[in-house]
N, C-alpha and C positions, 0 to 999 in steps of 0.2 A: 499526349500519350503516344510514345513512339511505337508501341505495339498495341493497337486498340483491342478492346475486349467486347466489341459489339456482337461478335459471333456467339458469345455465351448466352445472350438473351434469346437467340433464335434456335439453339440446338436442343434436342431432346437429350435426356440423361443417358449417357453411355455406360455400359457395364465396364467395370475395371478389368483391364486385360490380365490374362493369366501370367504374362511375363512380369517378373520382378527380380531386380538384381539385389542379391544379398551382400552384406558387407558391413563395415564398422559404421558407427554413427557419425554425426557431423564433425566431431573432433578430429576426424581423419584429415580434413583439409582446413577447417575453421577453428579459430581459438579467439578468446576474448570477445565473443559475440555480444554486442550491446545495441540498445536502441539509440538512434542518433537524433531523431526528431520526435517531439511530443506535442507541440502546439498545433492547434487547429483540428478540424474534423478528420483530415487525412493528409498524407503527403506521399510523394513517390518520385521515381525517375531522377535519381541523383547522378550527376556526372562530374568527375574531377576536373579541376583546372590543370593545365600542363605541368605546373610545379607541384601539384598534389596538395596545395594548402587551402583550397576552396572547393566547395561543391555547389553546383547550381541544381535546383530542383523545383518541382511544382508542388503547391500546397493549397488547400482550401482553408484559409484562416483570416480572410478579410471580412470585417463587418459590412453587411449589406451586399456582399457578392458571394453567391453560393458556388462559384466556379473556381477552378484552379487559377492561381497567379504564379509568376516565376520569382524565385528568391535566390540569393547567393549566401551561403553559410561559410563564414570564415573559420577554418579548422584550428586556427591559432588563438583567436580571441573569443570565438563562440558567437560573435555578432552575426545577426541575420538581417539582410536588407532586401526589400522588394525591388526588382528591376523592371518588371512589366508595368504598363500604365495603370493597372488597377481596375479597369473597366473591361467587361466582356470576358471571354474565355482565353486561356493561354495554355500552351503545352510545349514539350520537346525543346528544352534549352540546351545549349552547348557552347563551350568556351572556344574562342578563336586563338589558335597558337600564335605566339609572337606578337600579340597585341593585348590591349586591355578591353577588348570588345567580346561580345557574345551574341548568339542568335536565339530566337524562339519564335513560335507561331502564335498569332493572336487574332482575335475577332474585334478588337476595340474600335475599329473603323466601321463596324456594322451599325447602321442607323438604328437597328432594333436591339442593340446590345443591352441597354438599360432596361427595356421592356422585357427581354428574356430573363434578365436577373430577377426582376420583380415577379414574373410569372413562376419562376422556380421557387422563390421564397414562399409565395402564396400556396404553391402545391405542397411544400413541406409543412407549412403551418396547418394545413388541413388534416395532417396526421396520416396521409396516404404515403405509400412507399412504392418505389419501382426498382426492379432489378437493375443493377449497375450495367451500363453499356456505354461504349465510347461514342461521342457525338462527332460525326464527320460534317461539321458545320461548313457550308459552302463559302462562308466569309473568312475562313482561316487563311491568313497570308503569313509569309515569313518576313521577320524584321531582324535587324541587327541594332545593337546599342552598346554604349559604354556600360561597364559593369555596375555603375551607379544609376543606370537608367536614362542617362542623358544622351543627346545626339541620336535619337531614334530614327532609323532609316528603313524604308520599305524595300524589300528585295524582290518580292513577287507581286504580280498584279494580274491574276488570271482567274476566271470563273472556276469554281470547284475548290476542293480541299487541297491546300498546300501546307504541309507540316512534316514532322518526323525528320528534321534536318540535322546534319552534323558536318563538321569541317574535316578537311584532309589534314594530315600531320603537319604540312607546311602552311596551313591556313589559307591557301589560295583557292580552294574549290569547296563546293557544298554539294552533298548528295542528299536527296530528299524524296518524299513520297507525294504524289499529286494525283488528283482525279480529273485533271483538266482534259484528259483524253475523252471524257464522256460529254464534253461540251463542244459546241452548243447543243442543247437538248433536241432541237428540231432536226438535227442530222441523224438522230438515233431512231431505230425502228420502235413501233409501239411496244414490242416485247422487251426491248432493251430499256425503254423508259420505265416500264413496270418493274423490271428487275432493279433498276437504279433506286426506285422508291423503296423497294423491299430490302435491298442489300447494296448500298453505295460502295462498300469496301471492295466489292468485286472489281471495280474499275480503278483501283489504286495501282499505280506503276511507279518505278524508280526513275528519277531524273537526276542529271548532273548539271551544275552551272558554276560560273566563276563566283568568287566571294562577293563581288559587287552586284550579283544578280544577272549578269550578262551571259550570253552564249549558252542557253538552256538546251540540253540534249536528252532525249528519251532513251533509256537503256533496257527496259523490259516491255514486252507486248503480250505475253502469254495470258490467257484467261485466268481469272482468279486474282486475289489480293497480293500485291508485292509491297512490303513496307519495312519499317524499322532498319534502314540501311546505315552502315558505318564503314569507314575505311580500315584496311589492315594497317598494322603498325608501320610497315614500310611504305604505305601509300599506294601500293601497286594494284590492290584488289579491293572490291567492295563486297561486304557480307550483308545478307538480308534474309528475310524469311518469306516464303511463297506459300500461299494457301491454294489448294486445288479448287477447281470450279465448284465443287459441292460445298466448300467452306468447312468441311468436317476434319480435314487433315492439313497440317502445315509442316514444312521442313526447312532446314537451313541450307542456303546456297551461297556460293561466292562467284564472282565474275571479274574480268578485267574492266578498266575504266571506260572502255569503248563498248561494253556490253557483251563482248565475246567471251569464249571459254567459260561458259556457265558450268559449274560443278556442284553436284549435290553432296552436302557434308553429312546429312542425317537421313535415315530412312526408318523413322520410328513408328510410322503408321498411327500417328496421333498428332496433337497440336504441339509442335516444337517451334519456338519463336524467341524473340528478344536475344539474338546472338551478339556476343561481344568478344573480341580477340583479347587474349592475354598479351601484355606488351612484348613478351618474348616472340610472339608470332607462332609459337609451337602448338597452341590449342585454343579452343573456343569454349566459352561458357554460354549456356542457354537455358531456357525455361521449357518444361514439358509437363503435360498431365498424363504421362505414361502410366502412372499408378492409380488413376482414378479421375473421373471427369472434372471434379472440383478441387482436386489435390494437385496443385502445381508445385513441382520441385525443380531445383537447379541440377543441371548435369554438365559435364565437360566432355569434349570429344576432340581428337587430334585435328589439326587445321585442314588436313586433306580428307578427313572423313574415312580413313581406312579402318578404324576400330569401332567397336561397340561403345556407345556413350557410358560414362561412369557417373553414378549418382553422387551428388554433393550434399543436399539437405534432406533431412528426415523429420520434418515437422508438418503435421497435417494443416491444410489450408492453402494459402497463397504465398509462394516464394517466387519472385520474378524480377525481370528487368535488372539483371546483375551487371555490374561495371567494376573493372579493376582500376586501382590507382596507377598512375604513370610508372611507378617503380615495380608494380606487380605484387606488392607486399600486402595489400589490403583489398577487401571486396566490399562494395556497397551494393545493397539491393533493396527492393521494396517487398514488404511482407506484412501479413496481418496476424503474425504470432504475438501481437500485443495483448495486454490484459483485456482490453475492450474489443478486440478483434477488428480494429480499424487499421487500415494500411498506413505504415510509416517507414521511414528509412532506417535500416540497420547497417552496422559496420562491424567487420571482423578482420582479424589477421588471416592472411592466406598462406598456406603451405605449398609453395611452388614445387619443391622437390618431391613432395608426396604426390602432387598431381601428375608430374612426369612419370613417376614410378607406376602409378595406378594405370595410366594410359598405356605404358609399355607392356603391362601385364594383361590389358584388356583383350578379349577375343576379337578377331578380325570381323569386319562387317561382311555379312554373307554375300551381299550382292556386289562387293567392290572387286573390280577385275585385277588390280595389281597391288602389290605391297610396296611400300616405300621404306626408306631407311629407318632405323630405330631412333626413337627420341633419346636425347642425352640430357643428363641432369645439369643444371646450372644454378648457381647461387643467386640469391636475391637480397636486396638491402631493405632494411626496415626504417621507415620514416618515424623518428621520435618526435612527438609533439610536446611542447612545453608552453606554459603560460603563467604569468604572474599577474593576478588581478590588481594588486596595488603597488607592488615593488618587485623587482627582478629577483630579490633574495629574501624570501619569507623567513621569519624567525621560527616558524613552526617546524618542529622536527619530531621524529619518532622517539628520540632519546629524551627530550623534554616531556613528552606525553607519558612515557614510561615512568619517569620519576614521579610525576603527579599521581598516577594510578597506584604505584607502589606505596606512596605515602598514605593516601586515603584508605587503601585496602590492607594496610599493615595490621598485624595482630594487635598492636597497641591501641588501635582505634576501636577494637571489639565490635565491628560491624556497623558502627555509626547509627545506631537506633536513635530515633528522635528523642531529645531530652536527656540523653546519656552523656557522660564525660567524653566518649569517643566522638559524638556529634559536636559537642562544644569545642573540642580541640580542632576538629575539621573546619568549623566555622572561623576560628581564629586564624588558622593557616590560610584559608582562602581570602580572608580580608587582608591579611598581611601581604599576600601575593598581588592583590589588586593595587594596594598602595605602592608596592615596588614597581608595578607596571605603569604607573602614572595615571591610573583610573581613579577618579575622584569619588568620594562618598556622595550618595544622592541627597542626604540630609546632613545632620551633625555627625552621623556615624555610618559605618558600612553595614550595621545590623538593623534589621527591621523585625522586632519581636512579634510573636503571636502566641496565643494561649491554646492549649489542647488538653484533652482528657487522657491522662497518663496511666490510669489503672484504678484499682479499687482497694480499699482497706476495710477490714472487718472492724465494726465499731464495738469496742469492748462493753460488755454488760447489757447489750441490747439485742443479742441473738439468743434464741431459745429453741430447744427441741425437747418436748416432754411427752412421754407415753403414758396413757392411762388404760389399764386393762384389769381383768378380774384378778382376784387373789390366786396364787400367792404373790404375784408381781406387784400389783397395785399401781403406784406411780413410779416412774423412773425418769430422771432428768439426765440428758446426755451432755457430754463435754464438747464445746466448740473447739474446732481445729483437730481434736483427737478423733471424735466420732461423727462429726458433721461440720459443714462449713457452707455459708451461703455462696451461691454461684455469682460470678462477676456481674451478670446482667439481671440479677434479681430485682424485683421491685421491693423497696423497703415497706414492710407491713407485717401483719399477723394473720394467722388462720387457726381455727379451732374446729375440727370436724372429724368425721369418720375417714378411714383410709380405704382406697380402692386400688387393688393391684391391676395394672394394665399391661402386663407383659413387657414388650419392648417399647411400648408407647408410640408405635409407628402408625402412620396413615399414608400409604403410598398407592396411587392409582394404577390401574392397568396400563401398561405401555410396552411397546417393542417386544411383544410376545410374552411379557412377564405378567402373571396374574396379580390382581389387586391384593393388597395386604392392609388390614385395618384392625389394630389392637382394640378398638372401641366398639366393634360390632356387638350389639346386645348388651352393652355395658353402660350403665347410667353413672355419670361422674359429677353431675351438677351439685354444687354445694359441698363437694368432698375434696379431700387431698388425694392426689394420684401418686402412686409409687410405680416406677418402671425401671427396666434395665437400660444401661447405656449401650450404645452401638446397635448392631443388627444381629439376627440369628447367626451363630458361629458355624453351623454345619451346612449352610446352603452353598450351592455351586457359585462359581465366580461371577457368572452373568447375573444371577439373582442378587448376589451381594452388591454388585455395581449398581443395579437398579435401586435397591433399598438404601444404599449409602447416601443417595441424593436427598433422602428424607430423614436421615438419621442425626442431623445436627441437633444439638441440645436446644438451641433457640427454637427450632422448628417443632421439636417434640413438646416443649413447654407451651408454645403457641397452640398446638393441637389440643392440649389439655385445657388451656384457657378458653378456647373457642367452644368447648363442650361444657363450660360452666364450672370447671374446677376452681377451687379457691387457693390451692397451693400445690406444690410439686416436690417430691422426693426422688432423687436419682441414686441408683446403686450400680456399681460395676460388678457384674456377676462373676461367679467362681470360674466360669469357662472362658472369660475374656482377659485380654491383657490388662495388667494392673488390678487384678482381682481384689475386690473389697477395699480399695484405697479411696480415701477422701480426696476429691479433686482440689487442685490448687486454685486460688482465686486470681487467675490471670486476666489480662486486659484483652478483650476480643476486638478492640478498635472501634466499638460502637459508642455513640453518644446518647443512647436511649436504653431503657430497661425493658423487661419482657412483659410487664403488665400484671404480674402476680408474684408472690414470694416463692422462691425456689431454693432448695438446699441439696447439697451432695451429702450422702450418708455412707458410712462404712458397712462392711458385710455383717458384722456382729449386730449393729443396730437394726439392720434389715431383718436379720434372723429373729431378733426380739419382737419385731412387729408381726412376723409370720407365726410365731410360736403357738398362739391360741388356735390357729387353723390346722395345726399338725403338719404343715408343709415346710419344705426347706428350699433355700435359694438354688441349691444344686439340682434338685429334682425339677423345680419349675423351669429353670433355664435349659436343662437338658431336653425336656419335652418340647420347648419352643424352638430349640436350635435346629431341629430337622423339620420344622413346620408340621409336626404331628397333629393332625386334626383333632385327636382325642386328648391332647395335652390341655392342662388348665391355663387358659389364656387370659382370663380376667375374672375377678370376683371381689366382693367386699370382704375386707378382713374382719372376721367375727370378734366381737368383744374387745375391739381396739378403737381408741380415740387418741388423736394427736393434736397437741397445741404447738405451733411453731411461730417464730418471729425471725425476720431477716432484716439486718441493718448493715449496709455498707456505705462507706464514704467514697465518693467519686473524686479521685485525686486530680488536681489541675496542675499543670506545669507550663512553663514558658520555654519556647525554643526560638531560633532566629533564622530568618532568611539573611543571606549575605548579598548586598546589592551595591554596585558601583556604576559610575556614569562617565561618559565622554560627551561633552556638550557639543551641539551643532549650531548651525546658523539660524535655524528655525526653532520653534518650541515643540516640534514633533520628535518622536523617538521610535527607534526600533529596539524591541526588547529581545534579548538573547538569553536563554536559560537552560538549566538542567538541575535535577534534584541530586543532592549529595548524601541524603540519608539512606539507610538500608535497614536490615532486620535485626541487627544485633546478634543475639544467639538463637534466633528463630522466631518463635511466636506462632500465631494462628496462620500467618501467610507462608510459613516455611514449607518447603517440599522436601525436607531432609529425609533421606532413606534410613532404614533401620541401622542403628549404630552411629548415626550422625546427629542424633538429637542433642540439643543444647550446645552444639559446637558453634564457634564464631562463624557467621556468614559474612565473608569479606566484601562481597558485592563489587568485585573488580569491574565486571561489565555493567552491572546494575547497582549504582550508576556512577562509579568512579570514572568510567570511560567518558560519559557525557560531561561530567564536571571538568575533566581534564581538557576536553575540547573547548569548552566555554572559557576556561582559564587561559588556554593557549591563544584563543581569539582575542581575549581582553589584553593580553600582553602584546599581540601583534597590532591591534588598533591603538593601543596605548603608546605605541612608539611615536605617534604623531599628535599628541594632545595639544601642543601649542603652535603647530605649523599652520600656515594659512593656505597651503596647497599640498597636493600629493601628486607625485609623478607616476603615471601608470605605464609600465614598460611591457611591450609585447614583442617577442622575437621577430626580427625582420620588418618591423613597422616603426614609424616615428613615435617618440614619446608623446603621451597625452597628459597635459597638466590639468588636474582636477582641483577645484576649490576644496577647502576643508569641509568636513562632513556637513551636508545640508541638514540632515536629521541627526539628532543625538543618538547614542547607543547606550542602552542600560543593560548591564550584565548582572544576571540573577542566579543565585545558587539557592535552591529551595530545600527546606526540610519538611518533614511530614507528608511527603508524597506517598510513601508506603502505607500510611494510615488513612489515605483518602484525599490526596491533593491539598492537604491542609495549608501548607505554606503559600502556594500560588493562589489558592482561594482567598487567603487573608490579604494578599497583595491587591487583588482586584476588588475585594470587599471594602478596603480602605486604601485606595490607590494613592501613592505619593505624588503621582502626576495625573492629570485628568485622563480618563480612559480614552476620550475622543482624540487625544494627542498621540496615542500609541498607533503607529502606522501598521505594525505587524509584530507578531510574536513568533520567534524561531526557537525550537526546542530540540534537545539532544537527550535521548533516553535509550541506553544500551546500543552503543556504536562501536563496541570493541571486538566484535566477532565477524568482521568482514570475511566472507567466503565466496570464492569464484566471482569476485567483483560485484556481487549482488547487494545493492543498497536499496532499502525501502524508503520511499519518500511518502509520508502520510499527511493527510489533511490537505491535499493538493486542491480539492474542490472548494476550499474556503476563499480562494481568490483566483480570478481568471488570469492573473499575472504569472502564477507559479509555473504553469506548463511552459510558457514562453521562456521564463527565466531558467528553468531546469534544462530545457533544450539547449539554450545558449551556453550555459556554463559546463554542461556535461560533455560537450564536444571535445574539450581538452582534458577533462577529468577522466573520462573513459569508463564510467561505471555502467553496469547492467542495471538500470533503474527499474524498480517496480513501483508504479504510482498508485496510491490509494486515495480516493476522494474524501472519504469519511473523516470529518474533523472531530467526531465524538469518540475520543480515544481514552484508554485507561492510563493517561499520563497528563502532564500539566497543561497541555494545549486546551484541554476541556474546561479549564478555569477561564481562559481568555475568549474562546470562540463565542460563547453565549453573550458576551459583552460587545458583539459586533466588531471583533478584531480579527483580521486574517491571520491564520496560523499555519505553521509548517513544522513537521516533525521528522527528524533523522533517526533511522532504526536499522540495525543490521540483523535482526531476527532473534527468535528464541532459540534455546539450546538446552541440553540435558542438565546443565549446571545452574539453570535459572532457580533462584531462591534456595540454593543449597550451599553448604560449606565449601563445595568444590568450585565455586565461582572465584577463582584465584587469579592474581596478576600474570602468572606464567602462561595462561591460556589466551591472553589478549593479543590481537593482531595489531601491533603498534604501527607498522607500515600502512596498514589500512586506515588506521585512525588519522595518521598524518594526511593521507589523501582526502579523507572526509573533511578534515579541518580546513584544508586549503580550498576545497570545493565550496564549503560553507562560507569561507572568507570572501570568495568572489561574489556569492549571492548576497551576503550581508552588505558588501561594498555597493553593489548595484542598488539595493533598496535604500541604503543610507545616503549615497551620493546622488541618486537619480531624482529627476524632477517628478517622475510618475510615482504617485503613492499607490500601493496595492489596493485594489478595490475589494470590497467585502462581498463575497458571494454567498447567497442563502442556499444551504445544502438541504435538500429534502430527503426523504427516506433513502437510505443507502443500503444497497445489497450487501450482505455480509461478506467481508473480505478476509483474506488470510491474516492471521495474527490476532484476531479479535478474541477477547477473553469472555465474551458474552455467551452464556449458555442457555438463556431462557428461550422457550419456543414461541412465546407471544411477544409482540412488539407494540409498545405504546408510544415511545419517543419522549418520555420524561427524563429529566436530568436531575437526580437528587443532589442536594447540597449536604455534603458529609461534615461540614464544619459547624453546623448549628445543632445545639442540644435542645430539642423540642419533643413534645409528645406527638408522635406522628412522623411524617416524612416531609421535610421542606424541599421545595423544588428550586433549583438554581435557574432552570429554564426548561424549554421544550424544543425538540427538533423541528426545523421547518418542514411543513407539509405532513407532519406526523399525525397519528390518531389523537394524541394529546392536544396538539394545537387545534385540530379540527373540532375537538370536543369542548374547547374553551379553557383548558388548563393553562396556567400562566406561571412565569417565574415569580417566586415569593409565596405561592400557595403552599399550605401545609395540609397534606392528605391525612385525614383522620379516619375515614371509612372507605372501604373498597368492596363493592358488591355485597354490602351488608355486613362486612367483617370489620371489626375494629382494627385500626392500624396504629400500633404504638411505636414502631421503629422500622428501619429499612428492611429488616428480616421479614417482618410481617408482610410488608409490601411486596417483597420479592416472591414469597411463597404464594401470596394471593394472586399475583399476576401470572404465575406459572400454572395456576389452577383454572384460569378462565377459559372459556370456549371461544375459539377464533371466530370472528364475525358476529358474535352476539353482544349487543350493547350492554354495558355495565354502568351502574350509577356510582359516582365517586363524590364523597363529601369532603370539602376543603374548608379550611379557615383562611379567609381573605379579608384583610383590613378590619379585623375584629369581628367579622360576621361569618356565619356558616353558609357556604354556597354549595349547591348540588349541581354537578355537571354529568353528562352522559357521554361516554367514550366507547368506541367500537374497536377492540383490539384487532390487529392484523397479524398474519403469520410472519414470523421472523425468517427472512430468506437466508 
């Protein structure tokens, strides 16, 4: 660590200064900001090679060593290699100009190095934590080595800390920090010895030596810590930061190589450190906590220190250790602005002209005695990085991706709903394209069929609704379809009973300031047929409506009646509601289970006939309820009325197809690459269509023609080499690398049924065409067509320890601003694979206002972004397919809720329902690692039939029951397992 942070541990919290510089946000100087390193616990201190093509840095990522080691990251290939020995502590690396060597400080020769590593690991395992501070280990010495770690040479051999070293521009001299002046200890006074034990940094000074370690000269002698030195671009001066004796204030200084002409560049009255010259020599960038003790930001100041510093970063936390690329067009720095708040390297484009202009306009430094000439603008060049993972000329292009998306999302496909002609045509198209690409079928055909529940049909002659009342009406039989119709999720059966009116049929608990609402208060419905209104009270405020809407689903209302002993349900749309008096269509709600009792939709006239003996009307009843009038008639038994009903629907089954192709490898292992090609057709229960968009075609350009297009493009690219025995990997500026043909095979899958509950992918793993243990990884693409500001979400990263390393490597050249999410339990096809112990990875560019609407059209897709994503994925798939290392499977325990989750329940159990199985109850596909479900004994394959004493007939019952539990209170769950009923106890946790 070239600028140690030990002083943080010893200081008391300072009040933020009143001074604050106002100005534009980070975009003023920085653009295309992105995270560069991801692997390991933390990383930092990145320094460019003289040609700008590599960065050396320190990172904590070695198994068995909790301390930093030194690595070199190739910015062209993305490869990272360790340079340091791997034992002990290391820090402060730097490339030697004009050679292939570099330097760093290390303690690997310390006889106690291994013991210190073990002690630190044991400390961490104990669960204890310590505030971060830099370790001025007395065994640190400076070494040089080739960039591959060979020919290691020791350059210093002195008691005390030797580190924080850097080369001169000509590579002939080294400037560094050392505490050798404090040794031998016996020469120091007792007071000095005590101070050294308390604050060894106080004795740090700047030294200069030749590149071979000879001719060491001391340049600073003032009390207080001097460290973090670098040469100016012309090699004539040294810049460093000096801490005052108190250790509370630090500023940036420069001096000549003989230690003379010391000049103060900053007078910030705070901790200003980690200075680094811009290659132009015009100005310096540095770190300061001017805006708050723990809020370190980057600032720039003119090289002579004539002006007030100008703020660069505006992100709370730590931004420090900034370094310019040799051409001055990029900035690399260490920051904890990551999602998990750990320090990593970030990279951004630097606006040199904006920096010059800002400094020219900055006010003069008040204590500076003389003004110098004005700064002048000068242009800068941008280093363009390029990398081809398998070939110098990839066939993937934005034009080809656009053609695929436009074909799949064309009006002729009518939204590609599972089982429809549009989906069938899409499957034929994808299979034909795989054949053209040289990708072989996995079996006899490119199609793997699966069966699904496609809807319901009213069974003629077996539905009944008969009213019996006093004269003069007597008996009346109503007409199916015209006056009533069974609901799609009805249980086939009969009921003959009195009728109870239950208002809106709502049962909503008190929450978020909203009072409780229960239509059944004081109402006995056991053994009776319940009549209620659809929707929620029409006259309530928006917040009240939003609260009640959550409990207004017809399935939930029917369940509430069933749980109170009702034997049947009648639903009417009131005269004050949209679609007043209409009989509901028998649509498919995507469920494989019924509601547990017969349920009918009736029209307004039929409902009026039921109410007639009571002297009440639908209009009066609904109007009274719509304003929650406490005096309104909320529930009562209909006098002199009895109803006999029968409901009978046929559950229609259809077959649809996954499209699957394969490239064989040398081994019997595979990498599976997939995306779902189905969408919503003209809407359905999952549609988010706005008023006026109902029943329009939902093209699904982003969801998920975009993902299908990327998978097809990848299949075409990998299919270019199906019969070759080698592949030439070309990297600009480096020798070609010849790789053998795919070590692992690649299976390309296009799923149908995803929108109905991951049906296609679940069918694949349920009856796998290859053994599941032979699948090394599954890589998925779901909604990758809306890349904005280079932000790409990589999900399920926690499923393998390999993913962070791989993403770091390949994103160096790709240049995305990656957001990493560990959770592998996602509402997309990876969730079919992960419970089968298969590492998974999902690409996602984020939700948007066109999601599940007719407005998700091809013209809104970012095809350039898709091309970049596809090439990024190509590199990752190449590494997994060609590499000897198989991705390990990581068991992910409870995951904190991350952005993009569609989960809305407040209680967390960790069960994974299997939506493909038609059973009475809820069958589990698996349970999350470390979850309450796993701790309580639930298992994959269990069928939940009771939850906290409540009957569970379907996933809706289960969802509603889970939402009603009390966090931290154990509940009993009854499951069917292996033909027997088993009771387990599970304690729900709060969903974070």
